[in-house]
C-alpha positions, 0 to 999 in steps of 0.5 A: 050386525053390519058393524061387526061383520065389517070389523071382522073383514077389516081385521082379516085384511090387516092380519093377511097383510101383516102375515105377508109382510112377516113372511116376506121379511123371513124369506129375505133373511133366509135367502140372505143367510143362505147367500152368506153361507154359500159365499163363506163356504166358497172362500173356505174352499178356495183357501183350502184349494190354494193351500193344497196346491201349494203343498203338492207343489212343494212336496213334488219339488222336494221329492224331485230334488231329493231324487226320490221321484223321477218325472217320466215324460210320456209322448203320444204317437199316432201311426198313419199308413200311406192311405192316411188311416190311423192304424195304431197309437203308441205311448212311449217314454221320451227317453226311449224313442227308438223303442217305437220300432218294436211296436209294429212292422218297420218294413210297412210304409208309415208316417208317425205323428207326434201329438205333443202332450204339452200345450205351447204358449198359444194353448195349442197341441202341436202335431209333428209328422215324421216319415221315420223314427226321429233321433230327437223330439225337439222341434220348432214352431213356425212363424208362417200363417196362411190367410186361407187354405181351400181344398177342392175335392170331389166337386166340393170345397172345404176349409183347411185349418192348420191351427185352432186354439179355440176349440180343438186345440191343434197346430200343424205349423211346425218347421219341416211339417210337409203338406203333401198327398198323405197329409190331405188324405189324413185330413179328409179322413180324420178331420173332415170325416169324409170318404176317399176314393183311393183309386182316383184321389185328385184334389186342388188346394188354393192357398192365400199366404201372409203376403196375399199371394195366391198359390195352387197345390196339386197331388204331385206337389208338396209344401214344406213349412219352414221357420219364416217361410215355405217352399213348394216342391214336387213329390220327386224332389221330396223323395230325394230330400228324404233320401239325403236325410237318411 
């Protein structure tokens, strides 16, 4: 009797081990088959995407060469009032730039900020400021790059970043861009998302330039970004320069 019981137990153990072994091999083969199918489908998808992309590019070029389709370049402008508030967004064709004046009261003081839809070679979107409707949308990237910009406002210190190609993808280092009182109002309200005291807007900007020079900018001063350097002028000089341009 004991011999019979021991034989049954031994057989049960062997069967259990064999069952586990078979199940493991079957599961392994299923996983291998699934991975192979997934890899093969991924290759097929990449192959189709490549062919479709090439076909779209070829068709687009062919239709443009034949003159059957015309590419329309749309530019995005943000209208900013004298308090740094975004009051309107305008989308307009590149060739119809002068039509901007039809979208709002031209007698209202404003600044236009162009958000170029095409990223530059560094992957950033360029932001260009205009205090009047420009005659052309051509602009130059500046080679200027400040080491640090600190904004002291309302007993707090904030870092001002004029170029970020990693997260928000913006660049303000554009030739003729002006860092003035309006710009810092705009930056505080729209980038830092802070409230501004309109009646007593005082601040102090400390800049370390690429030559490790330390400069301070107050509300009555402005920085003009040039191609390879910058200049600091008073608000009076800034107005005179704009009058000469007009």
